[in-house]
MARVOFI-121937 format. One record per residue: residue number from 0; residue in one letter; chain; x, y, z of N, C-alpha, C in turn. Coordinates in steps of 0.1 Angstrom, whole numbers, plus 5000, padded with zeros to 4 digits. Example, Ala and Ser with C-alpha at 12.3 -4.5 7.8 and 13.67 -1.06 7.14 Angstrom:
BEGIN
    k  r  c  n_px  n_py  n_pz  ca_px  ca_py  ca_pz  c_px  c_py  c_pz
    0  A  A  5132  4943  5078   5123   4955   5078  5132  4967  5078
    1  S  A  5128  4978  5071   5137   4989   5071  5129  5000  5079
This chain:
BEGIN
    k  r  c  n_px  n_py  n_pz  ca_px  ca_py  ca_pz  c_px  c_py  c_pz
    0  M  A  9267  0198  8736   9271   0200   8750  9261  0194  8759
    1  K  A  9267  0188  8770   9258   0180   8779  9248  0189  8787
    2  F  A  9253  0201  8791   9245   0209   8799  9236  0219  8791
    3  K  A  9223  0217  8791   9214   0225   8782  9202  0230  8790
    4  L  A  9204  0235  8802   9193   0241   8810  9194  0256  8807
    5  P  A  9184  0261  8800   9185   0275   8796  9184  0285  8808
    6  R  A  9175  0282  8818   9174   0290   8829  9171  0282  8842
    7  Q  A  9172  0288  8853   9169   0281   8866  9154  0278  8867
    8  I  A  9151  0267  8874   9137   0263   8876  9135  0263  8891
    9  I  A  9126  0271  8896   9124   0273   8911  9110  0267  8914
   10  S  A  9109  0259  8924   9096   0254   8929  9087  0265  8935
   11  Q  A  9074  0262  8935   9065   0272   8941  9068  0275  8955
   12  D  A  9071  0264  8963   9074   0265   8977  9086  0275  8979
   13  I  A  9097  0273  8971   9109   0282   8973  9106  0295  8968
   14  N  A  9098  0296  8957   9094   0310   8952  9087  0318  8962
   15  R  A  9078  0312  8970   9071   0319   8980  9080  0324  8991
   16  I  A  9090  0316  8995   9100   0320   9005  9108  0332  8999
   17  I  A  9112  0331  8987   9120   0341   8980  9112  0355  8981
   18  S  A  9100  0354  8977   9091   0366   8977  9090  0373  8990
   19  R  A  9088  0364  9000   9087   0370   9014  9100  0375  9019
   20  E  A  9111  0368  9016   9124   0373   9022  9129  0385  9015
   21  M  A  9127  0386  9002   9131   0398   8995  9124  0410  9000
   22  K  A  9111  0409  9003   9104   0420   9009  9109  0423  9023
   23  R  A  9111  0413  9031   9116   0415   9045  9130  0422  9045
   24  Q  A  9138  0418  9036   9152   0423   9035  9153  0436  9027
   25  K  A  9142  0439  9020   9142   0450   9011  9154  0450  9001
   26  M  A  9155  0438  8995   9166   0435   8987  9165  0441  8973
   27  P  A  9174  0449  8969   9174   0455   8956  9178  0446  8945
   28  V  A  9171  0446  8933   9175   0438   8922  9175  0447  8909
   29  Y  A  9183  0444  8899   9182   0451   8887  9169  0448  8879
   30  R  A  9163  0458  8873   9152   0455   8865  9157  0453  8851
   31  V  A  9153  0442  8845   9158   0438   8832  9153  0447  8821
   32  T  A  9162  0450  8811   9158   0459   8800  9151  0450  8789
   33  K  A  9145  0457  8779   9139   0450   8768  9150  0443  8760
   34  N  A  9162  0450  8759   9173   0443   8751  9177  0430  8758
   35  H  A  9178  0431  8771   9182   0419   8778  9171  0408  8777
   36  L  A  9159  0411  8777   9148   0401   8774  9150  0395  8761
   37  K  A  9152  0403  8751   9154   0398   8737  9167  0389  8736
   38  E  A  9177  0393  8743   9190   0385   8743  9188  0372  8751
   39  L  A  9180  0373  8762   9178   0361   8770  9170  0351  8762
   40  A  A  9160  0356  8755   9151   0346   8746  9160  0340  8736
   41  A  A  9169  0347  8729   9177   0341   8719  9187  0332  8725
   42  V  A  9194  0335  8736   9204   0326   8742  9197  0314  8747
   43  S  A  9185  0315  8753   9178   0303   8758  9175  0293  8747
   44  K  A  9170  0299  8736   9167   0290   8724  9180  0283  8719
   45  A  A  9191  0290  8719   9204   0284   8714  9208  0273  8724
   46  I  A  9207  0275  8737   9211   0265   8747  9202  0253  8745
   47  E  A  9189  0254  8743   9180   0243   8741  9184  0235  8729
   48  E  A  9188  0242  8718   9191   0235   8706  9205  0230  8705
   49  N  A  9215  0238  8709   9229   0234   8707  9237  0233  8720
   50  G  A  9232  0239  8731   9239   0239   8743  9248  0252  8744
   51  L  A  9250  0258  8733   9260   0270   8733  9256  0279  8722
   52  P  A  9255  0292  8724   9253   0302   8714  9264  0301  8703
   53  S  A  9260  0304  8691   9270   0302   8679  9282  0311  8680
   54  N  A  9281  0322  8687   9293   0331   8688  9303  0327  8699
   55  L  A  9300  0316  8706   9309   0312   8717  9315  0298  8714
   56  V  A  9327  0295  8720   9334   0282   8718  9338  0277  8731
   57  C  A  9336  0264  8734   9340   0258   8746  9352  0249  8743
   58  K  A  9363  0252  8750   9376   0245   8748  9382  0240  8761
   59  K  A  9389  0229  8760   9398   0225   8771  9410  0234  8772
   60  L  A  9413  0237  8785   9424   0246   8787  9437  0238  8791
   61  P  A  9449  0244  8789   9461   0237   8793  9462  0236  8808
   62  H  A  9472  0229  8813   9475   0229   8827  9464  0223  8836
   63  N  A  9456  0214  8830   9445   0207   8837  9436  0217  8844
   64  L  A  9433  0228  8837   9424   0238   8842  9409  0236  8838
   65  G  A  9406  0225  8832   9392   0222   8828  9389  0229  8815
   66  R  A  9376  0233  8814   9372   0239   8801  9370  0254  8803
   67  G  A  9370  0261  8792   9367   0276   8792  9359  0280  8781
   68  I  A  9352  0291  8782   9344   0297   8772  9351  0309  8765
   69  F  A  9351  0308  8752   9358   0319   8744  9348  0325  8734
   70  L  A  9350  0338  8731   9343   0344   8720  9350  0340  8707
   71  H  A  9342  0334  8698   9347   0329   8685  9355  0340  8678
   72  P  A  9367  0336  8672   9375   0346   8666  9368  0354  8654
   73  D  A  9358  0348  8648   9351   0354   8637  9338  0361  8642
   74  A  A  9336  0361  8655   9323   0368   8660  9325  0383  8662
   75  K  A  9314  0390  8663   9314   0404   8666  9318  0405  8681
   76  P  A  9324  0416  8684   9327   0419   8699  9314  0418  8707
   77  I  A  9315  0414  8719   9304   0415   8729  9305  0428  8736
   78  L  A  9296  0437  8735   9297   0450   8740  9294  0451  8755
   79  K  A  9299  0461  8762   9297   0463   8776  9282  0463  8779
   80  G  A  9277  0456  8788   9263   0455   8792  9255  0445  8785
   81  Q  A  9261  0438  8775   9254   0428   8767  9252  0415  8776
   82  L  A  9241  0409  8774   9238   0397   8782  9246  0385  8776
   83  I  A  9253  0377  8785   9260   0365   8781  9250  0353  8782
   84  G  A  9244  0352  8794   9234   0341   8796  9230  0341  8810
   85  S  A  9220  0333  8813   9215   0331   8827  9222  0320  8834
   86  Y  A  9227  0322  8846   9234   0311   8853  9223  0302  8859
   87  A  A  9223  0290  8854   9212   0280   8858  9218  0268  8865
   88  G  A  9210  0262  8873   9214   0250   8880  9203  0245  8890
   89  E  A  9206  0235  8898   9197   0230   8908  9195  0240  8919
   90  I  A  9182  0242  8923   9179   0252   8933  9176  0245  8946
   91  S  A  9182  0250  8957   9180   0245   8970  9182  0255  8981
   92  L  A  9178  0252  8993   9180   0261   9005  9190  0254  9014
   93  I  A  9201  0260  9017   9211   0254   9025  9214  0262  9038
   94  V  A  9219  0256  9049   9222   0263   9061  9233  0272  9058
   95  Q  A  9231  0285  9062   9241   0295   9060  9254  0293  9068
   96  N  A  9265  0297  9062   9278   0296   9069  9283  0282  9072
   97  Q  A  9276  0272  9066   9281   0258   9068  9289  0255  9056
   98  Y  A  9300  0248  9058   9309   0245   9047  9301  0237  9036
   99  D  A  9302  0241  9024   9295   0234   9013  9305  0235  9001
  100  D  A  9309  0223  8996   9318   0223   8985  9310  0225  8972
  101  G  A  9305  0237  8970   9297   0240   8958  9306  0246  8947
  102  S  A  9313  0238  8940   9323   0243   8930  9316  0251  8919
  103  Y  A  9303  0249  8916   9296   0256   8906  9284  0263  8911
  104  A  A  9285  0268  8924   9273   0273   8930  9274  0288  8933
  105  F  A  9262  0294  8932   9261   0308   8936  9250  0309  8947
  106  T  A  9251  0319  8956   9240   0321   8966  9235  0335  8964
  107  P  A  9225  0337  8955   9220   0351   8952  9212  0357  8964
  108  L  A  9207  0349  8973   9199   0354   8984  9203  0347  8997
  109  E  A  9207  0355  9007   9211   0350   9020  9203  0355  9032
  110  D  A  9206  0351  9044   9199   0356   9056  9184  0352  9056
  111  I  A  9181  0340  9050   9167   0336   9049  9163  0330  9062
  112  L  A  9151  0334  9067   9145   0328   9079  9133  0319  9075
  113  L  A  9134  0306  9079   9123   0297   9075  9114  0294  9087
  114  K  A  9101  0292  9084   9091   0288   9094  9093  0273  9097
  115  K  A  9087  0269  9108   9089   0255   9112  9086  0245  9102
  116  E  A  9075  0246  9095   9071   0237   9085  9080  0237  9072
  117  E  A  9086  0249  9070   9096   0251   9059  9109  0244  9063
  118  Q  A  9114  0245  9075   9126   0238   9079  9124  0223  9078
  119  L  A  9112  0218  9082   9109   0204   9081  9110  0199  9067
  120  L  A  9106  0208  9057   9106   0204   9043  9120  0205  9037
  121  F  A  9127  0215  9040   9140   0218   9033  9152  0214  9041
  122  D  A  9151  0211  9054   9162   0208   9063  9158  0196  9071
  123  K  A  9155  0185  9065   9150   0173   9072  9161  0168  9081
  124  G  A  9157  0163  9093   9166   0157   9102  9172  0167  9112
  125  S  A  9169  0180  9110   9175   0190   9119  9164  0195  9129
  126  L  A  9168  0198  9141   9158   0204   9150  9155  0218  9146
  127  F  A  9142  0222  9148   9138   0235   9144  9145  0246  9153
  128  R  A  9151  0256  9146   9157   0268   9152  9152  0280  9145
  129  P  A  9143  0288  9152   9137   0299   9145  9147  0310  9140
  130  R  A  9159  0310  9146   9169   0320   9142  9179  0315  9132
  131  R  A  9178  0302  9129   9188   0296   9119  9186  0303  9105
  132  L  A  9197  0307  9100   9197   0314   9087  9200  0304  9075
  133  Y  A  9194  0306  9064   9196   0298   9052  9200  0307  9040
  134  S  A  9205  0300  9030   9209   0307   9017  9202  0300  9006
  135  L  A  9199  0308  8996   9194   0302   8983  9206  0298  8975
  136  K  A  9206  0285  8971   9218   0280   8963  9214  0276  8949
  137  V  A  9222  0282  8939   9220   0278   8925  9233  0270  8922
  138  D  A  9231  0257  8920   9243   0248   8918  9242  0241  8904
  139  A  A  9253  0244  8896   9253   0239   8882  9262  0227  8881
  140  L  A  9265  0220  8893   9274   0208   8892  9268  0197  8884
  141  K  A  9255  0194  8886   9248   0183   8879  9239  0188  8867
  142  D  A  9235  0200  8868   9226   0205   8857  9228  0220  8856
  143  G  A  9229  0225  8844   9231   0239   8842  9233  0241  8827
  144  N  A  9241  0251  8823   9244   0254   8809  9259  0259  8808
  145  F  A  9262  0264  8797   9276   0267   8794  9282  0277  8803
  146  T  A  9274  0285  8810   9280   0295   8820  9288  0289  8831
  147  R  A  9286  0276  8834   9293   0269   8844  9308  0268  8840
  148  Y  A  9311  0270  8827   9325   0269   8823  9332  0282  8822
  149  I  A  9325  0293  8825   9331   0306   8826  9340  0307  8838
  150  N  A  9353  0308  8837   9362   0306   8848  9364  0319  8856
  151  H  A  9371  0317  8867   9373   0328   8876  9385  0337  8872
  152  S  A  9384  0350  8875   9396   0359   8873  9394  0371  8883
  153  D  A  9406  0375  8887   9406   0388   8895  9404  0400  8886
  154  K  A  9406  0398  8873   9404   0408   8863  9394  0404  8852
  155  P  A  9381  0403  8857   9371   0397   8848  9366  0406  8837
  156  N  A  9361  0401  8826   9354   0408   8816  9339  0406  8816
  157  V  A  9334  0398  8826   9320   0394   8828  9317  0397  8843
  158  V  A  9305  0401  8845   9300   0403   8859  9287  0396  8861
  159  A  A  9285  0390  8873   9273   0383   8877  9264  0393  8885
  160  D  A  9252  0396  8880   9243   0405   8887  9229  0397  8888
  161  V  A  9222  0402  8898   9208   0396   8901  9197  0405  8895
  162  Y  A  9189  0399  8887   9178   0406   8880  9164  0400  8883
  163  K  A  9154  0408  8881   9140   0404   8882  9135  0403  8868
  164  I  A  9128  0392  8865   9122   0391   8851  9107  0392  8852
  165  P  A  9102  0403  8847   9087   0405   8848  9080  0397  8837
  166  A  A  9067  0398  8838   9058   0392   8827  9062  0399  8814
  167  N  A  9063  0392  8803   9069   0397   8791  9063  0390  8779
  168  S  A  9066  0396  8767   9060   0391   8754  9070  0382  8747
  169  Y  A  9081  0378  8754   9092   0370   8747  9091  0355  8751
  170  G  A  9080  0351  8757   9079   0337   8761  9088  0333  8772
  171  L  A  9093  0342  8780   9102   0339   8791  9094  0339  8804
  172  A  A  9095  0329  8812   9088   0328   8825  9093  0338  8834
  173  P  A  9084  0346  8841   9089   0356   8851  9097  0349  8862
  174  A  A  9106  0357  8868   9114   0353   8879  9116  0364  8889
  175  L  A  9115  0361  8902   9117   0372   8912  9132  0375  8913
  176  I  A  9141  0364  8911   9155   0366   8913  9162  0357  8903
  177  E  A  9171  0362  8895   9178   0353   8886  9192  0359  8883
  178  I  A  9202  0351  8883   9216   0355   8881  9219  0356  8866
  179  F  A  9223  0368  8861   9227   0370   8847  9242  0372  8847
  180  Y  A  9248  0367  8837   9262   0370   8833  9261  0381  8823
  181  V  A  9267  0392  8825   9267   0404   8816  9281  0409  8814
  182  A  A  9284  0413  8802   9297   0418   8798  9300  0430  8806
  183  K  A  9312  0430  8814   9316   0441   8822  9323  0451  8813
  184  R  A  9329  0447  8802   9335   0456   8793  9334  0449  8779
  185  T  A  9339  0456  8769   9338   0450   8756  9347  0437  8755
  186  I  A  9342  0426  8751   9349   0414   8749  9353  0412  8735
  187  H  A  9365  0410  8732   9370   0410   8718  9371  0396  8713
  188  P  A  9369  0393  8700   9370   0380   8694  9383  0373  8698
  189  G  A  9381  0360  8702   9392   0352   8706  9395  0352  8721
  190  E  A  9389  0362  8728   9391   0363   8743  9383  0353  8751
  191  Q  A  9389  0349  8762   9382   0340   8771  9372  0348  8780
  192  L  A  9360  0343  8782   9351   0350   8791  9354  0346  8806
  193  L  A  9356  0356  8814   9360   0353   8828  9351  0362  8838
  194  V  A  9348  0356  8849   9340   0363   8859  9347  0361  8873
  195  S  A  9345  0371  8882   9350   0369   8895  9340  0362  8904
  196  Y  A  9344  0351  8910   9335   0343   8918  9332  0350  8932
  197  E  A  9320  0355  8934   9315   0360   8946  9324  0372  8952
  198  D  A  9320  0384  8948   9326   0396   8954  9342  0395  8954
  199  G  A  9347  0394  8942   9362   0394   8941  9368  0381  8944
  200  G  A  9361  0371  8947   9367   0358   8949  9370  0354  8964
  201  E  A  9371  0364  8973   9375   0361   8986  9366  0352  8994
  202  S  A  9353  0355  8993   9343   0347   9001  9342  0332  8995
  203  Y  A  9346  0331  8982   9345   0317   8976  9358  0310  8979
  204  W  A  9370  0315  8977   9382   0308   8978  9387  0306  8992
  205  R  A  9382  0314  9001   9387   0312   9015  9382  0299  9021
  206  F  A  9371  0293  9016   9366   0281   9021  9373  0268  9014
  207  T  A  9381  0270  9005   9388   0259   8998  9403  0260  9000
  208  E  A  9409  0249  8997   9424   0249   8998  9430  0251  8984
  209  V  A  9422  0256  8975   9426   0258   8961  9430  0272  8960
  210  K  A  9442  0274  8954   9446   0288   8950  9443  0290  8935
  211  P  A  9434  0300  8933   9430   0302   8919  9441  0305  8909
  212  F  A  9440  0299  8897   9450   0302   8887  9448  0316  8882
  213  P  A  9459  0324  8881   9458   0338   8878  9455  0341  8863
  214  M  A  9443  0339  8859   9439   0341   8845  9434  0355  8843
  215  T  A  9437  0360  8831   9431   0372   8826  9425  0369  8812
  216  P  A  9417  0378  8806   9412   0375   8793  9423  0373  8782
  217  K  A  9436  0377  8785   9447   0376   8776  9455  0363  8778
  218  T  A  9453  0356  8790   9461   0345   8793  9460  0334  8783
  219  F  A  9448  0330  8779   9445   0321   8769  9436  0327  8759
  220  T  A  9439  0327  8746   9431   0332   8735  9429  0322  8724
  221  L  A  9419  0324  8716   9417   0315   8705  9423  0320  8692
  222  T  A  9430  0311  8684   9435   0315   8671  9424  0313  8661
  223  A  A  9426  0317  8648   9416   0317   8638  9412  0302  8635
  224  D  A  9421  0292  8637   9417   0278   8635  9413  0272  8649
  225  L  A  9408  0280  8658   9403   0275   8671  9412  0267  8680
  226  Q  A  9425  0271  8679   9435   0265   8688  9438  0275  8699
  227  I  A  9441  0270  8710   9444   0279   8722  9458  0285  8721
  228  R  A  9459  0298  8721   9472   0304   8722  9475  0308  8737
  229  V  A  9487  0304  8742   9491   0307   8755  9499  0320  8756
  230  A  A  9497  0329  8765   9504   0341   8766  9519  0338  8768
  231  K  A  9528  0346  8762   9542   0344   8762  9547  0344  8776
  232  K  A  9542  0352  8785   9546   0353   8798  9544  0340  8806
  233  L  A  9533  0334  8803   9529   0321   8809  9538  0310  8804
  234  N  A  9540  0310  8791   9549   0301   8785  9563  0301  8791
  235  G  A  9567  0313  8794   9581   0315   8800  9582  0309  8813
  236  K  A  9571  0308  8821   9571   0302   8834  9570  0287  8834
  237  A  A  9564  0282  8823   9561   0268   8822  9574  0260  8821
């Protein structure tokens, strides 16, 4: 697989801004568990070596829907609360509420206020505005990992949550803020992994002219020989 970035990489300059803004906004984040740290270490190693954990399969979907991530038919179920992976990509600060065609982007921190020297650094060419708001953007368009292929659904089996990674004994770099994909419910062998993009999808899709395809974990499933099975209801409409 082309995309093999295990986790996000944040510069020291952006990290300082994140630390300050999280304190100013009193932003709550989930504290990662020991199990999640162990799972993250294992998933990160698998991404570095193969791009994809061995229990997952990346397949092209019908109807020009791109690629999707499935749980291998021979794998054990992924239990509710189990870590899927860290959503990784290029990190930047963007002007808030400005149209941005970030097809693979998340904004885990918003309402960021930048000092004059910070605006000169991250928003070159713009006049300084002390009240201008910015968002932290994690964009997997050019660099990321398999999580970029986890598609949207209004009935997801995966949820995106923001976690803090403390100093640990698993060789994982600490992080003030990191997006984890976690199983929302038990995911059964052969099911496609699906997540809802940004709070049910409304804030994401309203800025595009695209109407999301109505996928559920049962719309496309994998057979024992790794072929995609299309739901009968969908076949009937085709």
